[in-house]
C-alpha positions, 0 to 999 in steps of 0.5 A, a space after each residue: 500500500 505504501 508503494 502505491 502512495 509513493 507512485 501517486 506522489 511521483 505522478 503529482 511531482 511530475 505535473 509540478 513545473 520547475 521555473 527559473 526565478 526570472 521565468 516566474 517573475 515574468 509570469 507574475 508580471 504578466 498577471 499583474 499587467 493583464 489585471 484591469 480593475 478600476 483604481 488598481 495601483 502597484 501598491 494594492 498588490 500584497 504579499 498574499 496576492 504574490 503568493 497566490 499568483 505563484 501558487 497558481 503557476 506552481 500548481 497546474 491543478 488550479 484552473 482559475 485565478 480571480 483578482 478583485 477588490 473586496 472591502 478595500 483590499 485587493 483579493 486573489 482566489 482560486 475560484 469565482 467569488 461567492 459574494 457579489 463584487 463590483 469588478 474582477 479579472 479572471 485567468 482560466 487555463 486547461 486542467 493541469 496545463 503548465 504555463 511559461 512566459 513565452 506561451 502565457 498570453 496565447 494559452 490563458 483565457 482571461 478577461 475582466 467583468 464588472 457590474 454593468 451587464 448592459 454595457 457588455 452586451 451592447 459592446 458585443 453587439 456593436 463590435 462583433 455582431 453588427 459588423 458581421 451583419 452589415 458586411 453581408 450584402 446578399 440578404 434575401 428581400 424577405 429578411 430585409 423587409 422584416 428587419 429594415 424598419 427596426 434596424 438601428 446601428 450606432 457608430 461613435 463619431 465623438 465621445 459625446 455624439 452618436 449617429 444612428 443609421 437606418 435603412 
């Protein structure tokens, strides 16, 4: 029975990456640079934040790292928060994936969210779906007749002015 436990420990040790100090520092810097929270300053990063980021890289079995402000302090967790937060940045990787500075930005899924859901939805519609929709020039007449009267697309002209285009 002790032999099996030893073999399991060997397998676990094989999954742990070994980083040079400068590699780990580059990965930590990538996480900090990619974290976008309003009002975030270099002074917000605590010793615990740095240790959690290090653990995220040293333990490939941890799939998620979330960073957010809670009660005025920058917080890092290995899961999404259970309590509502104003905004957060998340990093998600494939199970047991080992990340390196040269592939981190390509391999990690990351993003930031805040409590303004409508703005996110409008942004996706304006920046993703609307350009695709308007690039198609071969819509059947039945579709154009159905949508044309109600179709509005906003194009930002200046910070404070929007133009509405209709067919």
